[in-house]
C-alpha positions in Angstrom: 78.9 -20.9 123.9 77.2 -22.7 120.9 77.3 -21.5 117.4 73.7 -19.7 117.2 74.3 -17.3 119.7 77.9 -16.8 118.8 79.1 -13.2 120.0 79.0 -10.9 117.6 82.8 -9.7 118.3 83.6 -13.1 118.2 82.1 -13.8 114.7 83.8 -12.8 111.6 82.4 -10.4 109.2 81.6 -12.4 106.7 79.0 -14.5 109.1 77.8 -11.9 110.5 74.2 -11.6 108.5 73.5 -7.5 109.1 77.1 -7.5 107.6 76.2 -9.1 104.8 72.6 -7.5 104.1 74.7 -4.0 104.2 76.9 -5.2 102.3 74.1 -6.0 99.8 72.3 -3.1 100.1 75.1 -1.3 99.3 75.7 -3.1 96.4 72.5 -2.6 95.5 72.7 1.1 95.3 75.8 1.0 93.3 73.7 -1.2 90.3 70.7 1.4 90.8 73.4 4.7 90.1 74.5 2.7 87.2 71.5 1.7 86.0 71.0 5.4 86.8 73.5 6.6 83.9 72.5 4.4 81.9 68.8 6.4 82.0 70.6 9.5 81.7 71.9 8.6 78.3 69.0 7.6 76.9 67.2 10.8 78.6 69.7 13.6 77.7 68.8 15.5 74.9 70.9 14.4 71.4 74.3 15.9 70.5 73.7 17.8 66.4 76.9 18.2 65.2 78.2 20.3 62.5 78.0 17.8 60.0 74.7 16.6 61.4 73.4 19.8 60.7 74.6 20.6 57.5 73.8 17.0 56.5 70.5 17.5 57.9 70.2 15.0 60.6 67.5 15.4 62.9 68.4 14.5 66.9 65.9 15.4 70.0 66.6 18.5 71.5 64.8 18.0 74.2 64.7 15.9 77.3 62.8 12.5 76.9 60.2 12.8 80.1 59.5 9.0 80.6 63.2 8.6 81.5 63.7 11.5 83.5 61.2 10.3 85.4 62.8 7.0 85.7 66.0 8.6 86.8 64.3 10.8 88.9 63.2 7.8 90.7 66.3 5.5 90.3 68.2 8.3 92.1 65.8 8.7 94.9 65.5 4.8 95.7 69.5 5.1 95.7 69.4 7.5 98.0 67.1 6.1 100.2 68.8 3.1 100.7 71.9 4.1 100.9 70.6 6.5 104.4 69.0 3.8 105.5 72.4 1.8 105.1 74.1 4.9 106.9 71.4 5.0 109.9 71.9 1.0 110.2 75.4 1.2 110.2 75.8 4.3 112.5 73.4 2.4 115.0 75.4 -0.9 114.3 79.7 0.2 114.6 80.5 1.3 118.3 83.8 0.1 118.3 86.9 1.6 117.3 87.7 -0.6 114.7 84.9 -1.0 113.1 85.0 1.1 110.2 81.9 3.3 108.7 82.2 3.6 105.0 83.3 6.0 103.2 81.7 4.2 100.0 78.6 5.2 101.6 78.8 9.0 101.4 80.5 8.5 98.2 77.3 7.5 97.0 75.0 9.9 98.9 76.7 12.8 97.9 76.3 11.4 94.1 72.6 10.8 94.4 72.0 14.0 96.1 73.8 16.0 94.1 72.8 14.5 90.6 69.3 15.1 92.3 69.2 18.5 92.9 71.0 19.2 89.4 67.8 17.5 87.8 65.7 19.2 89.6 67.3 23.2 89.2 68.0 22.1 85.5 65.1 19.8 84.0 62.1 19.7 86.3 
């Protein structure tokens, strides 16, 4: 058997193109979640402490609409790509020694709960 048509069972994971593609999408989804956390910081209302009130320092008491839109978009893209990756891995992993990847479930859960929380409390 030549190297071009090498059987997937004989090929190391690191050399498998689809496996590397799935890992790249997974990393992209986690980076999108980190970006969503940064956007969340700018979207939320400012915390106005007693000292700030005493000194008359003004702060934003409402959510930033522009940042909330970006936050929802980032979370939706992250959730969509995660579900796509889960679907691809479910179709691909058939052997007993293949692992499904718990981090995908964690990422999907975080994204879904964040979207639900935003829809219930902010939008």
